[in-house]
N, C-alpha and C positions, 0 to 999 in steps of 0.2 A: 888514576893514581892521585892521591891527595897531595896538594901542595901547601905552602904556607898561606895563612889567612890574608885577606886583602888589608893592606896596611892603612889605606885612607879610610876605609870603613871602620876599622878598629880605633883609629885616632879620633874619628868623629864621635863614636860612641863614648870614648873616654872623655872627650870634651863635654858632652852632654852631662855626664856624671859629675865632673868637676864644677860646671856651671850650676848644676842642681844643688850641690853641697853648699857653695858660697851664697847662692840666692836664698836658699832656705835658712841658712844661718842668720842672714840679715833680716829676712821677713819675719822670722820667729821672735825677734826682739819686741815686736808689737803685741805679743800674746800676753793676756792678763788672766788667763784661767789658772786657778789654784792647783788643779790636778795635772796641768800640762805646762810646765815652765819651758823656756827656750832650750835650756840644757837637756831636759828630759826628751823633748821632741827631737833634737838633733841626735842624741844618743840612740833613741829608738830607731830613727831613720837610718843611722849608720850601721847599727848592729843587726837589726831585724830586716831592714830593707836592703841596704847596700851590701852588707855582709853576705846574706843569703842569696841576694841577686847575683853578685859576682861569682859565688860558688856555682850557682846554676848556669851562669854564662860559661864558666870553664867546662862544666859537664856537657852542656848541649853543643858547645863548640867542638868537643871531642867525638860526639856521637855522629855517625854517618846519617845524613839527613833522610836517607831512604827508610831508616828505622821508623820514622814518624808516620810513614804511609801505612805500615803494618798495624800500628796501634792507634791510628787517628780516631777511629770510632770509639775506642775505649777511653781515650783522653777526653773526647767530647762528652761521653756519657758520665765520666767522673766529674768533670767541671759543671755539667748540667745538674747532676745530683747535688753537688755542693751548693749551687745557686738556689736550688729549691729549699735548702735548709734555712734560708733567711725567713721563711714563712712558718717554721716550726717553733712553737712556744718553748722558751727556755734555752733555745739555741740561737734563733734569729734575734738580731738587735736592731731596734728602730731609733732613728734620729732625724729630727727635722721633718717628720711625717713620712719618711721613706724607709723601707725595709731593705737594706742593701748589705748588711754585715752579719757575720756569725761570730759567736763567742763560745768556744769550747775549752774550758780551763784557761790556760795561759794563751791559747791561740785566739787571736782576734784578726779577722781578715774580711776582705770584700771579694767574694768568689766570682763576681761578674767580671773582674779583671782577668781572671784565668779562663772564664767561659768565652770571652772574646777570642782569645788565642785558640782555644779548643775548637770552637765553631769554624774559624777560618782554616785550621789545620784539616778538619774533616771535609770542608768544602773543597779544598785543594786536592785531597785524595779522591773525593767523589767525582769532581770534574775531570781529573786526569784519567780516571778509569772509564769514563763514559765515552771518551774519544769524540767521534763525529756526531754521536747522539745528542751532544750538548746543543747542537743547532736545531734540534727538532722541538716542537711545542710540547708533545706528550711525554717525551722521555728526557727533555732538558729543562725547558723554561717552567713547565708546570710543577714538577717536583721541587725545583729551586724556589719557586714562589711559595709553595706550601711550607718549606723549611724556614723561610724567612718569616712567614706569618707565625709559625709555631714558636720561634725564638723571640719574636716580638711580644707575644702574650706575656712572657715572663717579665720583661722590662716594663711593660705597661702596668702590670700589677704592682711592681715594686714602689713607686714608679721611678724610672730612670730614662727619660726620653732623650737626653743628651747622648748617653751611651747607645741607646737604640738607634738613633740617627747615624752614628758612626758605623755601627754594624751593618745597617741597611746599605749605606753608601759603599762600604768596603765590599759587601757581598755582591752587589750589582756590578761593580767594577771588575771584580774577580770573575764573575760569570761572563762578562764581555771578553776579558783576556783569555778565558778558557775556551772560547769558541762560540759563545752565545751570539745569536743574531741580534742586530741592532733593533729590528722591529719588535722582537720579543722583549728586549731590554726596555724599550720605550713603553711598551704595554705594561710591563711590571712596574716600571717607575711611575707611570700615571696612576695606576690603581693604588700603589703604596702611598703616593703623595696625597690622594684623596682620603685614604684611611688615616694617614698621619695628621692631616689638617683637621679631620673630625675629632681625633684624639686630643689635639691641642685645644679645640673648641670646648671640649668637656672637662678640661683641666684648667681651673681658674688661674693657677700660678703661671701656666704656660701662656694663657691669653694676656696676662698682665705683662709678661716679658715681650710679647709681640707688640703690644701697645706702646711700651717703652721704646722699642726699636723704631716704630713708625712716628713717634712723637717724643723727642728727647726731654720735653718739659713735663711729661706725664708722671705724676706721683713722685716728685723728687726726694721725698723723705721715706718712701716705701719701696715700691717695685723698681723705681728708677734710681735708687740711691747708689747702688754699686757702680752702675755705668757712669754716673755723675762723678763719683769719687775717683774712679779709674781715669776719667778725662782730666781731672785736676792733677793726678799723679803724673800722667804723661806730659801735660802742659808745663808743670813746674820743673820737670826734668830737663826740658830744653834739648839742646843738641848733645851735650856731653854729660848731663846728669849732675846730681848733687854730690856724688861720691858714695862709695860702699858704706852701708850702714847709716847714711845721713838722711835718708828719706823720712818724711813725717807722716805720710798718708797711712802707713801701716799701724800707727799708734791710734787705734780705736776710731779711725775714720773709714778706711777701706775694709769692707767685709771680706773675710776669708783670705787674708794676705798670704798665708802659707800654702793655700791650695788653689782654688779657682782663680784668684786674682794676683798670683805671684808675678805674672808678666807685667802688670802695672807697677809693682814694686821695682822690678828691673828697669822699667822705663823711667821711673822717677830718679833712681840712683845712678843709672848709667846712660840716661838720655836716649835720644833718637839713635845714636851710634850703637849703644849697647843693645837696644831692642832690635835694631836692624841686624846686628851681628848674630843674634840668636835665631832670627827668622832665616838668615842666610845659612846658618848651620843645619837647619832642617832641610833647606833646599840642597845643600851639599850632600846630606844623607840620602835624599831622594835621587839625586843625580848619580851618585856612586852605586846605589842599589840598581838603578836602571842599567848601568854599564855592566855590572856583575851578572844580572839576570838575563841580559841579552845573550850571554854566553853560557847560560845554564845548561847542564848536560842532559836534562830531560824535562818533560812537561810538568811533572810534579814539583821539581825544584823551582821552576819558573813561577808556578802558581803559589806555592807555599811562601816563597820569598816575596812575591808581589803582595800577597795578602798581609804579611807582617808589615811591610813598608807602608802600604795604603792605610792600615789601621793607625799607625803611629803618625804619619804625616797629616792625614785628614783630621785627626783629633787635635793635633798641634795647631793647625791653622784655623780651625773652628774656635779654639780657645783664644788665640791671639786676636782674631778678627772680632770676636764678641766683645772683648775688653776695649777694642778700638772703636766699637760702635758700628761695625760694618755688617754684622749679623746679630740676631737676637741672642741674649744670654742663654747658655745651655747648662751651666753647672759642671761642665767638663773641666778636668784638670789638665795641666800642661805636661805631656810625657817627659819622663826623666827628671823634671825640674820640680814639680809640685810635691807637697807632702803626701805620703801614702805608701806604706811598705808593700802592700799587695800589688799596687800598680808597678812599683819599681822592680819587684821580684819578677813579675810576669814579663815586663818589658826587657829586662836583661836576659831572661831565659830565652825569649824569642829572638833577641839580638844575637845570642849565641848560635841559634839555628841558622840565621842568615849568614853569620860568619863562617859556619861550617860549609854552607853551600858555596861560598866564595872560594873554598879550597879546591873545588872540583870543576871550576870554570876553565874553558879552554883558552 
């Protein structure tokens, strides 16, 4: 029997949304594009992103999570088809050398944000239906490996190696949680790591990001510019920050202040305390999800919920670590916080599924 949703989880998600609105409102002040003023960006994020996202949160929170097991393949197929549309002339939209968006009339979206959820949903259903076969090489690890390779090809062509990295990490962790053997996980991880390294080698911009990570003085006005400006933002923020809206780096210094680099804006305006608070909020989200999923009523609930949480937390900490110079830049946005209607809609819809699972925990 369904109970009320988990209060701590709900409050944490609400906190993400509120932080995102205020952080984006401040970061958008640094925009100088004629076709996208701060007011237009905030309005679009609130109406198209937050409005639709909260509607889907309400809907998915009401739908019994078992429903997603029945249609997981069709959800995956639908999101996969939508992602392929980025390569169709007249529909796909290219920006910055990457084909990641589609534009159909008034609809402008990044379908890969929904594909991430669709793929994880399908994997959760597939793993839960395999049972003990997940532990075998031929019926578990090999099919899993082939699915990861197939989905990787799409993100390689776009290219979107940051999102691909998140999907690979999340898929492998989900495979392990679902009963995969450690030796198979290690074997897949090693092969994928070699393939991923080869991919980076043949992508000039990825190699430059790696060089920046290994040498902070590399190309300070080019490939290393964003990391350097982010460091200035964090450093000038000090312990308590300059105050809401008072940051200077967003004004034509810090690239992508409303998307990839919004965490640096938060660090400058709210200091070490504010940046740490946001990191702790993601840790709280992870902790509460673990508490909920340990009491999950069945394997599918545990895997689906785990996949959603892993996707969100892995992407969040890669984004924050990259801006702090702890890992190479990836181009990933900060979940719930960065600009992006597609991302916010997909995140809130998946958060609603997790909230629904919390109603059935013992």
